[in-house]
N, C-alpha and C positions, 0 to 999 in steps of 0.2 A: 633444800634449795627450791626456789619457786619453779613451778612448771613453765611459767611465762614471765619474762622480764618486761618491765615497762620500756618504752622508747628511750627514756632518759637513762635508765640503768644500762640498756644495751649500748647506747652511745658512750657512756662513761667506761664501760668494760672495753669497748674498742679503743678508746683513747688510752686507757691504762695498758692495754695490750701493746699498742704502738710505742708507748713510752718505755715499757719494760724491754721490748725488743731493741729499741735504740740504745738504751743504757747497757744492755748486755753485749750488743755488738760493739759499742764503743770501747768497753773494757777489753773485749777480745782483740780489738784492733791495736790497743796499747801494746800488747805482746808482739804483734807483727811489726809495729813501729820500732821496737827494740831490735828486731832482726834487720830492718833497714839501716839502723844506726850501726850495727855490727858490720854490715856490708860496706858502709861508707868508710869505716875505720880500717877496713881491709882484714877484719877478723874472719869473715866468711867470704866465699867466692860468689859471683853472680849466680852460678849454678845452684849453690846451696840456698841462696835467697829465693831463687825461683822455685826450688823444691819446697821450701817452707811456705811460700805463697800458695802453691798448689795444695799442700796438706791443709792449710788454713781454709781454703775455699771448699775442699771436699770434706773437711772435718767440722770444725767449730762453726763456721759460717753456715754450712748446710744444716747442722743440728739446730741452730737458732732459727733458720728459715722454716724448717719442719715443725719446730715448736710454735712459732708465732704466726706463720702464714695460714690464713683460713680460720676456721672456727676452733676454739679451744674447749677442752673439757671443762666442766663446771668447777673444778678444784684448782685451776692454775693460779688464781689470785692468791690463795693462801701461801703457795710456794714462793712467789716473788716477794710477798710481804715478809715472810719469815726469813728469807735470805737477804732482805734489806734492799732489794732492787727497787721496790716501791715502798715508800714510807706510809704508815697508817694514816698520817695526816694528809696524804694525797688522795685518800679514798673517802668518798662521801659517807656520811653517817648512815645513809640509806643502804648502801652496799655493805658497810661494816656490820650493820645489824644482821644481815643475812650471813655474812662470812665469819663473824666473830667466833662462833663455836669451832669452826673448821681451822681457823688461824691458831686458836689456842691449842687445839688438838695436835696440829702439826708441830707447834713449838714444843709441846710435851713429848712427842715422839722423837724429835731431834735431840732434846735434852737427855732422854732415856738412852738413845743410841750413843750419844757422846759419853754418858756415864758408863755404859757397858764397854765401850772402847777403852776407857781409862782403866777399867778393871783388868784388862788383858795385859797391861804394861807391867 
């Protein structure tokens, strides 16, 4: 990884960071939306819904805030690309040239861990 990013690279990294946070938060809120739907149908009480909102706020929402607010370590982009939060096509060739070995390595580690998990079954 470069010791110094160019202004353009830093700007792109911040934009990708915001996009990844927005997408992950949106996906997490989909689950909370299902809880609201359950409450409207009468499947859960308002107290249970309130508890789920509280757990969401102190759990997943806080985790995402801690992950994305402020500066990120240099390897965060590989994770969001490998998990499909950000598509490679959304990353400039400039940044991909830097991150490509790390993305490939992360994918290989993921495949290896999935293969090892399959061996346990």
